[in-house]
C-alpha positions in Angstrom: 62.1 139.1 74.6 60.4 139.4 71.2 60.8 142.8 69.4 58.1 145.4 69.8 55.8 145.6 66.7 56.4 148.6 64.4 52.7 149.7 64.8 53.0 149.8 68.6 56.2 151.8 68.4 54.6 154.2 65.9 51.7 154.7 68.2 53.9 155.5 71.2 56.0 157.8 69.1 52.9 159.7 68.0 51.6 160.0 71.6 54.9 161.5 72.7 54.8 164.0 69.9 51.3 165.0 70.8 52.3 165.4 74.5 55.2 167.6 73.4 53.0 169.7 71.2 50.2 170.0 73.7 52.2 170.6 76.9 51.3 174.3 76.8 47.6 173.2 77.2 47.2 171.2 80.4 43.8 169.7 79.4 45.1 168.4 76.1 48.3 167.3 77.7 46.4 165.1 80.1 44.4 163.6 77.3 47.6 162.9 75.4 49.2 161.5 78.5 46.2 159.2 79.1 46.5 157.9 75.5 50.2 157.3 75.9 49.7 155.5 79.3 47.0 153.3 77.7 49.3 152.4 74.8 52.1 151.7 77.2 49.9 149.5 79.3 48.8 147.6 76.2 52.5 147.1 75.3 53.2 145.9 78.9 50.3 143.5 78.8 51.4 142.2 75.4 54.9 141.6 76.7 53.6 139.8 79.7 51.4 137.6 77.5 54.4 136.8 75.3 56.4 135.9 78.4 53.7 133.7 79.7 53.4 132.0 76.3 57.1 131.4 76.2 57.0 129.9 79.7 54.0 127.8 78.7 55.8 126.5 75.5 58.9 125.7 77.7 56.7 123.8 80.1 55.0 121.9 77.2 58.4 120.9 75.8 59.4 119.7 79.3 56.1 117.7 79.6 56.7 116.1 76.1 60.3 115.2 77.0 59.1 113.7 80.3 56.3 111.8 78.5 58.9 110.3 76.0 61.1 109.3 78.9 58.2 107.7 80.7 57.2 105.7 77.6 60.8 104.6 77.1 61.0 103.5 80.8 57.7 101.7 80.4 59.0 99.9 77.3 62.2 98.9 79.1 60.2 97.8 82.2 58.0 95.6 80.0 61.1 94.0 78.4 62.6 93.3 81.8 59.4 91.8 83.1 59.2 89.6 80.0 62.9 88.5 80.5 62.2 87.7 84.1 59.1 85.7 83.3 61.0 83.8 80.6 63.9 83.1 82.9 61.5 82.0 85.7 59.7 79.6 83.3 62.9 78.3 81.9 64.3 77.6 85.3 61.1 75.9 86.4 61.1 73.7 83.3 64.8 72.8 83.8 64.2 71.9 87.4 61.2 69.8 86.4 63.1 67.9 83.7 66.0 67.3 86.0 63.7 65.9 88.7 62.0 63.7 86.2 65.3 62.4 84.8 66.6 61.7 88.2 63.4 59.9 89.1 63.6 57.7 86.0 67.3 56.9 86.7 66.4 55.9 90.2 63.5 53.7 89.0 65.7 52.0 86.4 68.6 51.5 88.9 66.2 50.0 91.4 64.7 47.7 88.8 68.1 46.6 87.6 69.2 45.9 91.2 66.1 43.9 91.9 66.5 41.8 88.8 70.2 41.4 89.3 69.4 40.1 92.8 66.9 37.6 91.6 69.3 36.4 88.9 72.0 36.0 91.6 69.8 34.1 93.9 68.7 31.6 91.2 72.4 30.9 90.4 73.7 30.1 87.0 74.3 26.4 87.8 70.7 25.8 88.9 69.1 27.5 85.9 68.6 26.2 82.4 70.1 29.5 81.2 73.5 28.1 82.1 73.4 26.3 78.7 72.6 29.6 76.9 75.1 32.0 75.5 76.3 35.0 77.6 74.2 37.4 75.5 71.0 35.7 76.4 71.9 35.4 80.1 72.6 39.2 80.1 68.9 39.7 79.5 68.2 38.8 83.2 69.3 42.3 84.2 66.3 43.8 82.4 63.6 41.0 82.4 62.7 37.6 83.7 64.3 35.0 81.5 63.3 31.4 81.2 64.7 28.8 78.8 62.1 26.2 77.5 61.8 23.8 74.6 60.2 26.4 72.3 62.9 29.0 73.0 63.9 31.6 75.5 61.1 33.5 77.2 61.9 37.1 78.1 59.1 38.4 80.3 58.5 42.0 81.6 55.7 43.8 83.4 53.7 45.9 80.9 53.7 48.7 83.4 57.5 48.9 83.3 57.3 49.7 79.6 54.2 51.9 79.1 53.0 55.1 80.8 49.4 56.0 81.5 48.9 57.4 78.0 49.5 54.0 76.4 52.8 55.2 75.0 56.3 53.9 75.9 57.6 55.6 79.0 61.1 57.1 79.2 62.3 54.1 81.3 60.5 51.7 79.0 62.3 53.1 76.0 65.7 52.8 77.9 64.8 49.2 78.9 64.0 48.2 75.3 67.0 50.0 73.9 69.3 48.0 76.3 67.4 44.7 75.4 67.8 45.5 71.7 71.5 45.8 72.1 71.6 42.3 73.6 69.2 40.8 71.1 71.4 41.9 68.2 74.1 39.6 69.6 71.9 36.5 69.7 71.4 33.9 67.0 67.6 33.6 67.4 65.9 32.8 64.1 62.8 34.5 65.2 61.7 36.9 68.0 58.0 36.8 68.7 56.5 39.9 70.5 53.6 39.0 72.8 51.5 41.1 75.2 48.9 39.6 77.5 45.2 40.6 76.9 44.6 44.0 78.5 41.5 45.0 80.5 41.6 48.3 78.7 40.2 46.8 75.4 40.7 43.9 73.0 43.0 45.9 70.7 45.2 47.4 73.4 47.4 44.2 73.7 47.9 44.2 69.9 48.7 47.9 69.8 51.2 47.6 72.6 52.9 44.6 71.0 53.2 46.6 67.8 54.7 49.5 69.7 57.3 47.2 71.3 58.1 45.7 67.9 58.6 49.1 66.3 60.9 50.1 69.2 63.1 47.0 68.8 63.2 47.6 65.0 64.2 51.2 65.6 66.9 50.2 68.0 68.5 47.9 65.4 67.0 44.5 65.8 66.7 43.0 62.2 63.1 43.3 60.9 63.2 39.9 59.3 63.4 38.1 62.7 60.6 40.2 64.4 57.0 39.0 64.4 53.8 39.6 66.4 52.2 36.7 68.2 49.1 36.3 70.4 49.4 37.0 74.1 46.9 34.4 75.1 48.3 32.3 78.0 50.6 34.9 79.3 50.2 36.1 82.9 48.0 39.2 83.2 49.9 42.5 82.9 53.0 41.0 81.2 54.8 41.4 77.9 57.1 38.7 76.4 59.7 38.3 73.8 60.1 34.7 72.7 63.5 34.0 71.2 63.1 30.9 68.9 66.2 28.8 68.5 68.4 31.1 70.6 71.5 29.1 71.0 75.3 29.6 70.7 76.6 30.0 67.2 78.3 26.9 65.9 
């Protein structure tokens, strides 16, 4: 408890002295006693107020401490929710990418199996490709290949190369990358890139042919043998690489 103020102690002391002095006079003694009791009551009230203030201060400190703890917990809770959201989004993206990769692999494997089956049915002995080098015949895994007097025609559906956004699809990039690896082994003096006229617009065929040419160049086919050519005469929805003078090296 806080110490009693000096003024309060002095007042009580004076009242006791007056009561001692006036105890021979009952009337004065009662007055002195009333003053003493009033001062004592004031002291008691002051002490009670001080105790209440101490209790209030203690409660306020507890509230402040609890408030800080609550804020800390809210901050931690926010971090945990953010981590959970990030983990959930990351997991969803991973699953989506895995599913897309698996789908592209299945599409490519299915296409390779189909083309390999067609090549097997045709038979090497019955095809003009029998006279072509092995590197050219290897293209039959990824495209329809036909040997003619003007060179070797390597034909593919445009849809197998491009997505709906007029850009090369993932499977299309893989197909051209594999074809580029084979083209680098041929002795073609020129490789003409052709795309049949597209219903989407007059410039779409040219744009797609340029995209194919850039992909072949990027994958290592020498730029000096690559050239664009008109796609007039090609079957609708097809793209073609014409390998001029593709023959075995002497």
